[in-house]
C-alpha positions, 0 to 999 in steps of 0.5 A, spaced: 901 645 151 904 644 144 902 637 144 895 640 144 896 645 139 896 645 132 899 650 127 894 654 123 892 660 119 887 664 124 883 671 123 883 676 128 879 682 129 881 689 133 876 694 134 878 702 136 873 707 136 868 704 131 873 702 126 875 694 125 881 691 123 881 684 121 887 680 119 887 673 116 892 668 114 896 669 120 900 662 122 899 661 129 899 655 134 891 654 136 890 650 142 885 644 140 882 644 147 881 651 149 882 655 143 887 660 146 892 663 140 900 662 141 905 666 136 912 664 135 917 669 139 916 676 137 909 674 133 905 678 138 909 684 137 909 684 129 901 683 129 900 689 134 905 693 130 901 691 123 894 693 127 897 699 129 899 701 122 892 699 119 889 703 124 893 709 122 892 708 115 885 708 116 885 714 120 889 718 115 884 716 109 879 719 114 875 712 114 872 713 121 868 707 121 867 700 118 872 695 117 879 694 114 881 688 112 888 685 111 889 678 108 896 674 108 897 669 103 
């Protein structure tokens, strides 16, 4: 699989009850054949935790609709 993958910065969106979280600039492996995304060990768990935190922040700020954007540089 790794011969068909390249490491690149990706953007992913997650939706929950009308609120969208968009995270961009995350480095991950992208399959050049099918577009599947693979993370380094532990990367998926860190991404999930970041998304949960951003949803919690938006809810605590009473932002019930719209998009929360996090960009890594």
